[in-house]
PyMOL commands that place a pseudoatom at each C-alpha (Angstrom):
pseudoatom trace, name=CA, resn=UNK, resi=1, chain=A, elem=C, hetatm=0, pos=[-35.392, -11.783, 2.317]
pseudoatom trace, name=CA, resn=UNK, resi=2, chain=A, elem=C, hetatm=0, pos=[-33.893, -8.766, 4.016]
pseudoatom trace, name=CA, resn=UNK, resi=3, chain=A, elem=C, hetatm=0, pos=[-36.054, -9.278, 7.114]
pseudoatom trace, name=CA, resn=UNK, resi=4, chain=A, elem=C, hetatm=0, pos=[-34.866, -12.865, 7.465]
pseudoatom trace, name=CA, resn=UNK, resi=5, chain=A, elem=C, hetatm=0, pos=[-31.237, -11.833, 7.079]
pseudoatom trace, name=CA, resn=UNK, resi=6, chain=A, elem=C, hetatm=0, pos=[-31.676, -9.162, 9.749]
pseudoatom trace, name=CA, resn=UNK, resi=7, chain=A, elem=C, hetatm=0, pos=[-33.282, -11.733, 12.061]
pseudoatom trace, name=CA, resn=UNK, resi=8, chain=A, elem=C, hetatm=0, pos=[-30.391, -14.169, 11.547]
pseudoatom trace, name=CA, resn=UNK, resi=9, chain=A, elem=C, hetatm=0, pos=[-27.831, -11.441, 12.266]
pseudoatom trace, name=CA, resn=UNK, resi=10, chain=A, elem=C, hetatm=0, pos=[-29.723, -10.390, 15.409]
pseudoatom trace, name=CA, resn=UNK, resi=11, chain=A, elem=C, hetatm=0, pos=[-29.883, -14.008, 16.613]
pseudoatom trace, name=CA, resn=UNK, resi=12, chain=A, elem=C, hetatm=0, pos=[-26.172, -14.508, 16.004]
pseudoatom trace, name=CA, resn=UNK, resi=13, chain=A, elem=C, hetatm=0, pos=[-25.404, -11.261, 17.844]
pseudoatom trace, name=CA, resn=UNK, resi=14, chain=A, elem=C, hetatm=0, pos=[-27.393, -12.518, 20.861]
pseudoatom trace, name=CA, resn=UNK, resi=15, chain=A, elem=C, hetatm=0, pos=[-25.290, -15.693, 20.770]
pseudoatom trace, name=CA, resn=UNK, resi=16, chain=A, elem=C, hetatm=0, pos=[-22.104, -13.618, 21.036]
pseudoatom trace, name=CA, resn=UNK, resi=17, chain=A, elem=C, hetatm=0, pos=[-21.004, -13.247, 17.428]
pseudoatom trace, name=CA, resn=UNK, resi=18, chain=A, elem=C, hetatm=0, pos=[-19.661, -9.854, 16.453]
pseudoatom trace, name=CA, resn=UNK, resi=19, chain=A, elem=C, hetatm=0, pos=[-19.533, -8.230, 13.051]
pseudoatom trace, name=CA, resn=UNK, resi=20, chain=A, elem=C, hetatm=0, pos=[-16.097, -7.724, 11.553]
pseudoatom trace, name=CA, resn=UNK, resi=21, chain=A, elem=C, hetatm=0, pos=[-14.567, -4.312, 12.047]
pseudoatom trace, name=CA, resn=UNK, resi=22, chain=A, elem=C, hetatm=0, pos=[-12.899, -2.848, 8.981]
pseudoatom trace, name=CA, resn=UNK, resi=23, chain=A, elem=C, hetatm=0, pos=[-9.398, -1.729, 9.883]
pseudoatom trace, name=CA, resn=UNK, resi=24, chain=A, elem=C, hetatm=0, pos=[-8.296, -0.222, 6.575]
pseudoatom trace, name=CA, resn=UNK, resi=25, chain=A, elem=C, hetatm=0, pos=[-8.851, 3.457, 6.037]
pseudoatom trace, name=CA, resn=UNK, resi=26, chain=A, elem=C, hetatm=0, pos=[-9.303, 3.124, 2.292]
pseudoatom trace, name=CA, resn=UNK, resi=27, chain=A, elem=C, hetatm=0, pos=[-6.513, 5.513, 1.388]
pseudoatom trace, name=CA, resn=UNK, resi=28, chain=A, elem=C, hetatm=0, pos=[-6.038, 5.960, -2.335]
pseudoatom trace, name=CA, resn=UNK, resi=29, chain=A, elem=C, hetatm=0, pos=[-3.077, 4.426, -4.112]
pseudoatom trace, name=CA, resn=UNK, resi=30, chain=A, elem=C, hetatm=0, pos=[-0.570, 6.541, -5.994]
pseudoatom trace, name=CA, resn=UNK, resi=31, chain=A, elem=C, hetatm=0, pos=[-1.301, 7.609, -9.558]
pseudoatom trace, name=CA, resn=UNK, resi=32, chain=A, elem=C, hetatm=0, pos=[0.533, 6.294, -12.635]
pseudoatom trace, name=CA, resn=UNK, resi=33, chain=A, elem=C, hetatm=0, pos=[2.288, 9.656, -12.868]
pseudoatom trace, name=CA, resn=UNK, resi=34, chain=A, elem=C, hetatm=0, pos=[3.642, 9.271, -9.324]
pseudoatom trace, name=CA, resn=UNK, resi=35, chain=A, elem=C, hetatm=0, pos=[4.763, 5.704, -10.090]
pseudoatom trace, name=CA, resn=UNK, resi=36, chain=A, elem=C, hetatm=0, pos=[6.596, 6.988, -13.165]
pseudoatom trace, name=CA, resn=UNK, resi=37, chain=A, elem=C, hetatm=0, pos=[8.290, 9.676, -11.050]
pseudoatom trace, name=CA, resn=UNK, resi=38, chain=A, elem=C, hetatm=0, pos=[9.514, 7.098, -8.518]
pseudoatom trace, name=CA, resn=UNK, resi=39, chain=A, elem=C, hetatm=0, pos=[10.742, 4.781, -11.283]
pseudoatom trace, name=CA, resn=UNK, resi=40, chain=A, elem=C, hetatm=0, pos=[12.560, 7.644, -13.017]
pseudoatom trace, name=CA, resn=UNK, resi=41, chain=A, elem=C, hetatm=0, pos=[14.270, 8.661, -9.767]
pseudoatom trace, name=CA, resn=UNK, resi=42, chain=A, elem=C, hetatm=0, pos=[15.324, 5.052, -9.240]
pseudoatom trace, name=CA, resn=UNK, resi=43, chain=A, elem=C, hetatm=0, pos=[16.644, 4.549, -12.757]
pseudoatom trace, name=CA, resn=UNK, resi=44, chain=A, elem=C, hetatm=0, pos=[18.586, 7.821, -12.864]
pseudoatom trace, name=CA, resn=UNK, resi=45, chain=A, elem=C, hetatm=0, pos=[20.060, 7.842, -9.350]
pseudoatom trace, name=CA, resn=UNK, resi=46, chain=A, elem=C, hetatm=0, pos=[23.847, 7.333, -9.508]
pseudoatom trace, name=CA, resn=UNK, resi=47, chain=A, elem=C, hetatm=0, pos=[23.958, 5.249, -6.306]
pseudoatom trace, name=CA, resn=UNK, resi=48, chain=A, elem=C, hetatm=0, pos=[21.543, 2.642, -7.671]
pseudoatom trace, name=CA, resn=UNK, resi=49, chain=A, elem=C, hetatm=0, pos=[23.333, -0.254, -9.356]
pseudoatom trace, name=CA, resn=UNK, resi=50, chain=A, elem=C, hetatm=0, pos=[20.402, -2.606, -10.011]
pseudoatom trace, name=CA, resn=UNK, resi=51, chain=A, elem=C, hetatm=0, pos=[18.141, -0.412, -12.111]
pseudoatom trace, name=CA, resn=UNK, resi=52, chain=A, elem=C, hetatm=0, pos=[15.286, -2.908, -12.397]
pseudoatom trace, name=CA, resn=UNK, resi=53, chain=A, elem=C, hetatm=0, pos=[11.665, -2.900, -11.305]
pseudoatom trace, name=CA, resn=UNK, resi=54, chain=A, elem=C, hetatm=0, pos=[12.374, -5.925, -9.116]
pseudoatom trace, name=CA, resn=UNK, resi=55, chain=A, elem=C, hetatm=0, pos=[15.158, -4.059, -7.303]
pseudoatom trace, name=CA, resn=UNK, resi=56, chain=A, elem=C, hetatm=0, pos=[12.908, -1.020, -6.862]
pseudoatom trace, name=CA, resn=UNK, resi=57, chain=A, elem=C, hetatm=0, pos=[10.140, -3.183, -5.396]
pseudoatom trace, name=CA, resn=UNK, resi=58, chain=A, elem=C, hetatm=0, pos=[12.642, -4.821, -3.016]
pseudoatom trace, name=CA, resn=UNK, resi=59, chain=A, elem=C, hetatm=0, pos=[13.829, -1.395, -1.883]
pseudoatom trace, name=CA, resn=UNK, resi=60, chain=A, elem=C, hetatm=0, pos=[10.200, -0.304, -1.515]
pseudoatom trace, name=CA, resn=UNK, resi=61, chain=A, elem=C, hetatm=0, pos=[9.499, -3.356, 0.682]
pseudoatom trace, name=CA, resn=UNK, resi=62, chain=A, elem=C, hetatm=0, pos=[12.511, -2.592, 2.877]
pseudoatom trace, name=CA, resn=UNK, resi=63, chain=A, elem=C, hetatm=0, pos=[11.648, 1.098, 3.316]
pseudoatom trace, name=CA, resn=UNK, resi=64, chain=A, elem=C, hetatm=0, pos=[7.838, 1.053, 3.534]
pseudoatom trace, name=CA, resn=UNK, resi=65, chain=A, elem=C, hetatm=0, pos=[6.896, -2.560, 4.215]
pseudoatom trace, name=CA, resn=UNK, resi=66, chain=A, elem=C, hetatm=0, pos=[4.774, -2.627, 1.032]
pseudoatom trace, name=CA, resn=UNK, resi=67, chain=A, elem=C, hetatm=0, pos=[5.668, -5.227, -1.612]
pseudoatom trace, name=CA, resn=UNK, resi=68, chain=A, elem=C, hetatm=0, pos=[5.137, -3.113, -4.742]
pseudoatom trace, name=CA, resn=UNK, resi=69, chain=A, elem=C, hetatm=0, pos=[5.423, 0.567, -5.601]
pseudoatom trace, name=CA, resn=UNK, resi=70, chain=A, elem=C, hetatm=0, pos=[1.986, 0.424, -7.251]
pseudoatom trace, name=CA, resn=UNK, resi=71, chain=A, elem=C, hetatm=0, pos=[0.383, -0.405, -3.888]
pseudoatom trace, name=CA, resn=UNK, resi=72, chain=A, elem=C, hetatm=0, pos=[1.767, 2.627, -2.005]
pseudoatom trace, name=CA, resn=UNK, resi=73, chain=A, elem=C, hetatm=0, pos=[-0.311, 5.416, -0.524]
pseudoatom trace, name=CA, resn=UNK, resi=74, chain=A, elem=C, hetatm=0, pos=[0.753, 9.020, -1.068]
pseudoatom trace, name=CA, resn=UNK, resi=75, chain=A, elem=C, hetatm=0, pos=[2.375, 9.185, 2.384]
pseudoatom trace, name=CA, resn=UNK, resi=76, chain=A, elem=C, hetatm=0, pos=[4.347, 5.985, 1.786]
pseudoatom trace, name=CA, resn=UNK, resi=77, chain=A, elem=C, hetatm=0, pos=[5.359, 7.239, -1.662]
pseudoatom trace, name=CA, resn=UNK, resi=78, chain=A, elem=C, hetatm=0, pos=[6.803, 10.405, -0.123]
pseudoatom trace, name=CA, resn=UNK, resi=79, chain=A, elem=C, hetatm=0, pos=[8.796, 8.279, 2.312]
pseudoatom trace, name=CA, resn=UNK, resi=80, chain=A, elem=C, hetatm=0, pos=[10.149, 6.168, -0.556]
pseudoatom trace, name=CA, resn=UNK, resi=81, chain=A, elem=C, hetatm=0, pos=[11.095, 9.219, -2.641]
pseudoatom trace, name=CA, resn=UNK, resi=82, chain=A, elem=C, hetatm=0, pos=[13.011, 10.732, 0.288]
pseudoatom trace, name=CA, resn=UNK, resi=83, chain=A, elem=C, hetatm=0, pos=[14.822, 7.431, 0.828]
pseudoatom trace, name=CA, resn=UNK, resi=84, chain=A, elem=C, hetatm=0, pos=[15.850, 7.234, -2.842]
pseudoatom trace, name=CA, resn=UNK, resi=85, chain=A, elem=C, hetatm=0, pos=[17.039, 10.845, -2.820]
pseudoatom trace, name=CA, resn=UNK, resi=86, chain=A, elem=C, hetatm=0, pos=[19.123, 10.186, 0.325]
pseudoatom trace, name=CA, resn=UNK, resi=87, chain=A, elem=C, hetatm=0, pos=[20.980, 7.193, -1.149]
pseudoatom trace, name=CA, resn=UNK, resi=88, chain=A, elem=C, hetatm=0, pos=[24.738, 7.661, -1.255]
for i in range(1, 88): cmd.bond("trace and resi %d" % i, "trace and resi %d" % (i + 1))
show_as sticks, trace
zoom trace
C-alpha cells in the first residue's frame, strides 16, 4: 500500500539512502519543421561535400555534443544552424 511504501522510504532515508535528483531540465526537442530546415541548410550549402544524414549527424555531434539532430533542443539547434551557415 501507499502507507507501507512511505514507511519503507522513510526507513531507508534514516539509514542514509537519498532519493535521486533529476538533473535534466526537460527542455523540448526541436520540431519536425526545424529538423527539415537544418537538413535543407546542410544539403544546399556549397561547402558541404557529404550531403547525407549521417554526415549531418556527425557534424551535429562535433558542434553540439548531441548524437542526432532530432535530439537537439532549440538552443542547440540555433548553435548548429549558425555553424552550418559559417562553413567556408
